[in-house]
C-alpha positions as CSV (number, residue, x, y, z in Angstrom):
1,M,16.2,18.8,-19.0
2,K,16.1,21.7,-16.6
3,S,12.3,21.3,-16.4
4,L,12.6,17.7,-15.6
5,L,15.1,18.4,-12.9
6,N,12.5,21.0,-11.5
7,K,9.6,18.3,-11.3
8,K,8.0,18.0,-8.2
9,I,8.5,14.2,-7.0
10,A,7.2,12.3,-4.1
11,V,8.9,9.2,-2.9
12,L,6.0,7.9,-0.9
13,G,7.5,5.1,1.4
14,A,11.3,6.1,2.2
15,G,12.3,2.3,3.2
16,A,15.3,0.7,1.4
17,V,14.0,0.9,-2.2
18,G,12.4,4.5,-2.0
19,S,15.4,5.7,-0.4
20,Y,17.6,4.2,-3.1
21,I,15.7,5.7,-5.7
22,G,15.3,9.1,-3.9
23,S,18.9,9.4,-3.2
24,K,19.9,8.8,-6.8
25,L,17.4,11.5,-7.9
26,V,18.9,14.2,-5.0
27,E,22.4,13.4,-6.0
28,H,21.8,13.9,-9.8
29,G,20.4,17.5,-9.3
30,F,16.4,16.9,-8.8
31,T,15.7,19.8,-6.7
32,N,12.2,19.2,-5.5
33,V,12.1,15.6,-3.9
34,D,9.9,14.8,-1.0
35,F,10.7,11.7,1.1
36,I,7.5,10.6,2.8
37,A,8.6,8.8,5.8
38,R,6.8,7.6,8.8
39,S,9.2,6.0,11.5
40,G,12.2,7.3,9.9
41,Y,11.0,10.9,9.5
42,N,13.0,12.2,12.8
43,A,16.2,10.6,11.6
44,L,15.8,12.0,8.3
45,K,15.0,15.6,9.4
46,E,17.9,15.6,12.1
47,K,20.7,14.4,10.0
48,G,19.6,13.5,6.5
49,L,20.2,10.2,4.8
50,L,23.2,8.3,5.6
51,V,24.4,6.4,2.5
52,K,26.7,3.5,2.6
53,N,27.6,2.0,-0.8
54,Y,30.2,-0.1,-2.5
55,T,31.9,2.8,-4.2
56,D,32.4,5.2,-1.4
57,K,35.1,4.1,1.3
58,S,33.2,6.5,3.6
59,P,29.4,6.7,4.4
60,Y,28.1,10.2,3.6
61,Y,25.1,12.1,4.8
62,L,22.6,13.3,2.0
63,K,20.4,16.2,2.7
64,V,16.8,15.3,1.8
65,N,13.5,16.9,2.4
66,P,11.5,14.5,4.7
67,L,7.6,14.8,5.1
68,K,5.2,12.8,7.2
69,E,2.2,13.4,4.6
70,L,2.3,14.4,0.9
71,Q,1.8,18.1,0.6
72,G,0.5,20.1,-2.5
73,E,0.4,18.3,-6.0
74,Y,3.0,16.5,-7.7
75,D,4.3,15.7,-11.0
76,V,5.3,12.2,-10.2
77,I,4.7,10.0,-7.1
78,L,6.7,6.9,-6.8
79,I,4.6,4.3,-4.6
80,C,7.4,2.3,-2.8
81,V,5.2,1.2,0.3
82,K,4.7,-2.5,1.5
83,S,1.8,-4.0,-0.7
84,K,-0.3,-4.1,2.4
85,D,-0.3,-0.3,2.2
86,T,-1.0,0.1,-1.4
87,V,-4.7,1.1,-1.0
88,Q,-3.9,3.7,1.5
89,A,-1.2,5.2,-0.6
90,A,-3.3,5.2,-3.9
91,E,-5.9,7.1,-2.1
92,Q,-3.5,9.6,-0.7
93,A,-1.7,10.0,-4.2
94,S,-5.0,10.5,-5.9
95,K,-5.5,13.6,-3.9
96,H,-1.9,15.2,-4.7
97,L,-1.5,14.0,-8.2
98,K,-1.4,16.9,-11.0
99,A,-3.7,16.6,-13.8
100,D,-1.0,15.9,-16.2
101,G,1.1,13.9,-13.4
102,F,1.7,10.2,-13.1
103,V,2.4,7.6,-10.4
104,A,5.0,4.7,-10.7
105,S,4.6,1.7,-8.5
106,I,8.0,0.2,-7.4
107,Q,6.8,-2.6,-5.2
108,N,6.6,-6.3,-4.8
109,G,3.9,-8.5,-6.0
110,V,1.7,-8.5,-9.1
111,E,-1.7,-7.1,-7.9
112,N,-0.5,-3.6,-7.2
113,P,-1.3,-1.7,-10.4
114,D,-4.7,-2.9,-10.4
115,L,-5.5,-1.6,-6.6
116,I,-3.7,1.7,-7.6
117,S,-5.9,2.0,-10.7
118,A,-9.0,1.8,-8.6
119,Y,-8.2,5.0,-7.5
120,I,-5.9,6.4,-10.5
121,N,-6.6,6.1,-14.1
122,K,-4.7,3.3,-15.4
123,D,-3.1,5.4,-18.2
124,K,-1.3,7.2,-15.4
125,V,0.1,4.1,-13.6
126,I,3.3,2.6,-14.5
127,T,4.6,-0.6,-13.0
128,T,8.2,-0.8,-12.2
129,V,10.2,-4.2,-11.3
130,I,13.6,-3.4,-9.2
131,Y,16.2,-5.8,-8.5
132,L,18.2,-4.3,-5.7
133,T,20.2,-5.6,-2.8
134,A,19.9,-2.9,-0.1
135,I,19.2,-2.8,3.6
136,M,17.9,-0.2,6.0
137,Q,18.7,-1.8,9.5
138,E,18.7,1.6,11.1
139,K,16.2,4.4,10.6
140,G,17.8,6.9,8.2
141,V,20.7,4.6,7.0
142,L,20.6,3.1,3.4
143,E,23.1,0.6,2.6
144,Y,23.5,-1.3,-0.9
145,D,26.4,-3.3,-2.3
146,A,25.4,-3.0,-6.0
147,E,23.6,-0.7,-8.4
148,G,19.8,-1.5,-8.7
149,R,18.1,-2.7,-12.0
150,L,14.7,-1.5,-13.0
151,L,12.5,-2.6,-15.7
152,F,9.1,-0.7,-16.3
153,G,6.1,-0.2,-18.4
154,H,2.4,0.0,-18.4
155,I,0.8,-3.1,-17.5
156,D,-1.2,-3.5,-20.8
157,G,2.1,-2.9,-22.8
158,H,1.5,0.2,-24.4
159,F,3.7,3.3,-24.4
160,S,2.8,6.9,-23.5
161,E,4.2,10.2,-22.5
162,H,4.4,9.1,-19.1
163,T,6.3,6.1,-20.0
164,K,8.8,8.4,-22.0
165,T,9.0,11.0,-19.1
166,Y,9.7,8.2,-16.5
167,E,12.5,6.9,-18.5
168,E,14.1,10.4,-19.0
169,I,13.9,10.9,-15.2
170,L,15.3,7.7,-14.4
171,N,18.3,8.1,-17.1
172,L,19.2,11.5,-15.7
173,A,19.3,9.9,-12.2
174,E,21.9,7.3,-13.9
175,L,19.6,4.5,-12.8
176,N,20.0,1.3,-14.7
177,A,16.5,1.4,-16.1
178,N,14.7,-0.1,-19.2
179,V,11.3,0.0,-20.4
180,T,9.2,-3.1,-21.6
181,D,6.1,-3.8,-23.0
182,N,5.7,-7.3,-21.1
183,I,6.1,-6.0,-17.4
184,K,3.7,-8.6,-16.3
185,K,6.3,-11.2,-17.2
186,Y,9.2,-9.5,-15.0
187,Q,6.5,-9.0,-12.3
188,W,6.1,-12.9,-12.0
189,T,9.8,-13.4,-12.7
190,K,10.5,-11.2,-9.5
191,L,8.0,-13.0,-7.7
192,M,9.7,-16.2,-8.3
193,L,12.9,-14.8,-6.9
194,N,11.1,-13.3,-3.7
195,I,9.0,-16.6,-3.1
196,V,12.5,-18.5,-2.9
197,L,14.3,-16.0,-1.0
198,N,11.8,-14.5,1.6
199,P,9.3,-16.5,3.4
200,L,11.6,-19.2,4.7
201,T,14.4,-17.2,5.5
202,A,12.2,-15.0,7.5
203,L,10.3,-17.7,9.1
204,F,13.7,-19.5,10.1
205,R,15.8,-16.4,10.8
206,K,18.5,-17.5,8.7
207,T,20.3,-16.1,5.4
208,F,19.6,-18.2,2.4
209,Y,23.1,-19.3,2.3
210,R,22.7,-20.7,5.9
211,M,19.1,-22.2,5.2
212,S,20.7,-24.0,2.3
213,K,22.7,-26.4,4.3
214,Y,19.2,-28.0,5.4
215,D,17.9,-30.3,2.6
216,D,14.4,-30.1,3.7
217,A,14.5,-26.3,3.7
218,M,15.6,-26.4,-0.2
219,T,12.8,-29.1,-0.8
220,L,10.2,-26.8,0.5
221,S,11.7,-23.6,-1.4
222,K,11.3,-25.9,-4.6
223,S,7.7,-26.6,-3.9
224,L,6.9,-23.0,-3.3
225,F,8.8,-22.2,-6.6
226,D,6.6,-24.8,-8.4
227,E,3.3,-23.6,-7.2
228,A,4.2,-19.8,-7.8
229,R,5.3,-21.1,-11.6
230,Q,2.1,-22.8,-12.0
231,A,0.2,-19.6,-11.0
232,A,2.1,-17.6,-13.4
233,A,1.2,-20.0,-16.1
234,L,-2.5,-19.5,-15.1
235,S,-2.1,-15.8,-15.6
236,G,-0.4,-16.3,-19.0
237,V,3.3,-15.8,-17.9
238,D,5.5,-18.7,-18.8
239,I,8.5,-19.2,-16.4
240,A,11.2,-22.0,-17.2
241,E,11.7,-24.6,-14.7
242,E,15.3,-24.1,-14.8
243,E,14.7,-20.6,-13.2
244,Y,14.8,-22.2,-10.0
245,N,18.4,-23.2,-10.0
246,K,19.4,-19.9,-11.6
247,I,17.5,-18.0,-8.6
248,K,19.3,-20.4,-6.0
249,T,22.5,-20.0,-7.4
250,R,22.2,-16.0,-7.2
251,C,20.9,-16.2,-3.7
252,L,23.8,-18.2,-2.6
253,E,26.4,-15.6,-3.9
254,H,25.2,-13.2,-1.1
255,V,26.4,-15.1,2.0
256,N,25.4,-12.6,4.6
257,F,22.4,-11.0,2.9
258,K,18.9,-10.8,4.7
259,S,15.8,-10.9,2.8
260,S,13.4,-8.1,3.0
261,M,11.0,-9.9,5.0
262,Y,13.8,-11.0,7.4
263,Q,14.9,-7.4,7.8
264,D,11.2,-6.7,8.4
265,I,11.1,-9.3,11.3
266,E,14.2,-8.2,13.0
267,A,12.8,-4.4,12.8
268,N,9.6,-5.8,14.4
269,R,7.6,-4.8,11.1
270,N,4.9,-6.9,9.7
271,P,6.6,-8.8,6.9
272,E,5.2,-8.7,3.3
273,V,3.7,-12.2,3.4
274,D,0.3,-11.6,1.4
275,A,2.0,-10.1,-1.5
276,I,4.2,-12.9,-2.1
277,L,2.4,-16.0,-0.8
278,G,-1.2,-14.7,-1.1
279,V,-1.2,-13.8,-4.8
280,V,-0.3,-17.5,-5.6
281,V,-2.9,-18.8,-3.4
282,R,-5.6,-16.5,-4.8
283,T,-4.6,-17.2,-8.4
284,H,-4.8,-21.0,-7.9
285,E,-8.2,-20.5,-6.3
286,K,-9.4,-18.2,-9.3
287,H,-8.9,-21.0,-11.6
288,G,-10.2,-23.9,-9.6
289,S,-6.8,-25.4,-8.3
290,H,-5.1,-25.1,-5.1
291,A,-1.5,-24.3,-3.6
292,P,-1.2,-26.4,-0.6
293,Y,2.5,-25.2,0.4
294,C,1.8,-21.4,-0.1
295,D,-1.3,-21.7,1.6
296,C,0.0,-23.4,4.6
297,L,3.2,-21.3,4.9
298,L,0.7,-18.1,4.5
299,K,-1.4,-19.2,7.2
300,I,1.7,-20.0,9.5
301,M,3.3,-16.7,8.7
302,N,-0.1,-14.8,9.3
303,V,-0.4,-16.4,12.7
304,K,3.1,-15.9,13.7
305,Y,3.7,-12.3,12.2
306,G,0.4,-11.0,11.0
307,A,-0.6,-8.9,14.2
308,W,1.7,-7.4,16.8
309,F,4.8,-9.6,17.6
310,Q,8.1,-9.1,19.4
311,I,11.4,-10.3,18.4
312,S,14.2,-9.9,21.1
313,P,18.0,-10.2,20.6
314,T,19.8,-13.3,20.9
315,L,21.6,-13.8,24.0
316,A,25.4,-15.1,24.4
317,A,27.9,-15.3,26.9
318,D,31.8,-15.2,26.5
319,V,34.7,-15.7,28.6
320,L,38.0,-13.9,28.3
321,I,40.8,-15.8,29.9
322,I,43.9,-13.9,31.0
323,N,47.0,-15.5,32.1
324,S,49.9,-14.4,34.3
325,K,52.0,-13.1,31.3
326,N,49.2,-10.6,30.4
327,E,48.0,-12.9,27.7
328,V,44.7,-13.4,26.4
329,L,42.9,-16.6,25.0
330,L,41.4,-16.3,21.6
331,I,40.0,-18.6,19.3
332,D,40.0,-18.9,15.5
333,R,36.6,-19.2,14.4
334,K,35.5,-22.1,12.2
335,N,32.3,-20.4,11.0
336,E,30.9,-16.9,9.7
337,P,32.1,-14.3,10.9
338,L,35.4,-15.8,10.7
339,G,38.4,-14.1,12.6
340,W,39.9,-14.5,16.1
341,A,37.3,-14.1,19.0
342,I,36.9,-14.4,22.5
343,P,35.6,-18.0,23.3
344,G,31.9,-18.0,23.9
345,G,28.5,-18.8,22.4
346,L,24.7,-18.7,22.4
347,V,22.8,-19.1,25.7
348,D,20.5,-22.1,25.7
349,L,17.1,-22.3,27.0
350,Y,17.0,-22.6,30.9
351,E,20.4,-22.0,31.1
352,T,21.9,-19.0,33.1
353,M,24.5,-16.7,31.5
354,E,27.4,-17.9,33.7
355,Q,26.5,-21.5,32.8
356,A,26.4,-20.7,29.3
357,A,29.8,-19.2,29.6
358,I,31.6,-21.9,31.3
359,R,29.9,-24.4,29.0
360,E,31.0,-22.7,25.8
361,L,34.4,-22.2,27.2
362,E,35.1,-25.7,27.8
363,E,33.4,-26.8,24.4
364,E,35.9,-24.7,22.6
365,T,39.0,-24.6,24.7
366,G,39.0,-27.6,27.0
367,I,39.3,-25.4,29.9
368,K,36.9,-26.0,32.7
369,A,36.2,-22.7,34.7
370,D,35.2,-22.1,38.2
371,V,31.8,-20.2,37.9
372,K,32.6,-18.6,41.2
373,K,35.7,-16.9,39.8
374,L,34.0,-15.4,36.7
375,D,34.1,-11.4,36.8
376,L,31.6,-9.7,34.7
377,L,33.6,-7.5,32.6
378,G,30.4,-6.0,30.7
379,I,27.3,-6.4,28.7
380,Y,27.6,-5.5,24.7
381,S,24.4,-4.8,23.1
382,E,25.0,-2.6,19.9
383,P,22.5,-3.9,17.4
384,T,25.1,-4.1,14.4
385,R,27.9,-5.6,16.4
386,D,27.2,-9.0,15.0
387,K,26.2,-9.1,11.3
388,R,24.1,-12.4,11.6
389,G,21.7,-10.5,13.8
390,H,21.3,-8.4,17.1
391,T,23.0,-10.3,19.7
392,V,23.7,-9.3,23.3
393,S,26.7,-10.7,24.9
394,A,27.7,-10.8,28.4
395,V,31.5,-11.1,28.6
396,Y,33.0,-12.4,31.9
397,V,37.0,-12.5,32.7
398,Y,38.6,-15.7,34.3
399,F,42.2,-15.6,35.3
400,C,44.2,-18.9,34.8
401,D,47.1,-20.5,33.1
402,E,45.9,-23.6,31.7
403,K,46.8,-24.7,28.2
404,A,43.8,-24.6,25.5
405,K,42.9,-27.3,23.0
406,A,40.6,-26.1,20.2
407,S,37.6,-27.8,19.6
408,D,33.8,-27.3,18.5
409,D,33.4,-24.0,16.7
410,A,37.2,-23.4,17.1
411,K,39.8,-24.3,14.6
412,D,42.5,-23.0,16.7
413,A,43.2,-21.6,20.4
414,K,45.9,-19.4,21.1
415,Y,47.2,-17.1,23.7
416,F,48.5,-13.7,22.5
417,H,50.0,-10.7,24.4
418,I,47.4,-8.1,25.1
419,D,49.7,-5.4,23.3
420,N,50.3,-8.0,20.2
421,L,47.1,-9.1,19.0
422,P,46.1,-10.8,15.5
423,E,44.9,-8.2,12.8
424,N,41.5,-10.3,12.0
425,I,39.6,-10.0,15.2
426,A,35.8,-10.8,14.8
427,F,32.7,-8.9,16.2
428,D,33.4,-5.9,18.4
429,H,36.0,-8.1,20.5
430,R,39.0,-5.8,19.9
431,Q,37.1,-2.9,21.7
432,I,36.3,-5.3,24.3
433,L,39.8,-6.4,24.8
434,Q,40.8,-3.0,25.1
435,Q,38.5,-2.3,28.0
436,A,39.6,-5.5,29.6
437,K,43.3,-4.2,29.4
438,E,42.4,-1.0,31.1
439,K,40.2,-2.7,33.7
440,Y,42.6,-5.5,34.8
441,I,46.1,-5.4,33.1
442,K,48.4,-2.8,34.8
């Protein structure tokens, strides 16, 4: 066991998946693990990896060894990069792999093992499928709400000493991992999940739960699944039609979860479109058939997100009413995130912040404010203040004693004394209320 803990291991691609696997190795005594990171290198170097999981009440920093490039020779290289970077990663790995070492592909898509095998003997390439709900919205910050599940094996189904060693490493790291002689089936099964969950949520910038409210979106997701299922059959893998409903049910259980493509777009990173949609298109073309839905969506997303693009935060405007009794008006939200909040909402196109503020106030409380009497409290832009996405809010203060009547997105509207606020307050509005108290209420 000691010799395994001392093996030199590289995590090539320290994103959510790579950081999850790497953190488990470090936490369970592996002493020679390098995290190969690009954009996240500085954060990992300065503070370490901040881990937020479902078992620890408080986040904790984990000391790791970040590098910008592979250095020396490795016993094991875990390739966790996006599929578009697979060729470059395989070429680098081939120059830094020990003669008796091996690599493990822990990636989406079904084509990566073949791409890697062009640079590294296929007997040294282990394919891994991982099911994991994890995010890295900030550099150097890993968050996951359940343990991952891994399935692995050689693409041709044979077992080897490398398979045995890999299994022992994963078991020592207490990862939920099982070896299989049919990893190809699990690759395609995972692709079914990705094709239902990823492209449309990224394109519409909605969680699957929110997207499911639109019948047309669900019809389209089923069409993508059907074409992927046909591609799997052409590749010799049978996927039951009932799998779609199983996937849909699983996705709906995670109300606020953002798919990996959705996370990439919010971070201004090119999403992994080709590995999920492109492989379906290419498989159909190889067998003389066509996947029109996947092909059309692939082209749309390649145009929109295939090169440099810029996603800006969403703008919102809120109005905090303070009456003569030092009470503040809050609404009880109908929609997620639930809780009491300052009245407000998103700014419409061609609308000023002030116009949006008074419109939202009237829609939610029935109170008509004089735009000339609005006083700007501040601009609030912390990226994680709204779990639905990065939202920048302008918060105005308005003094009046008018009664409120809840409507639109508000279940209720009540005045609360500034020193006796309700417990469940949404967003960062408790901190905003405190700032308003310090500035306006003596």
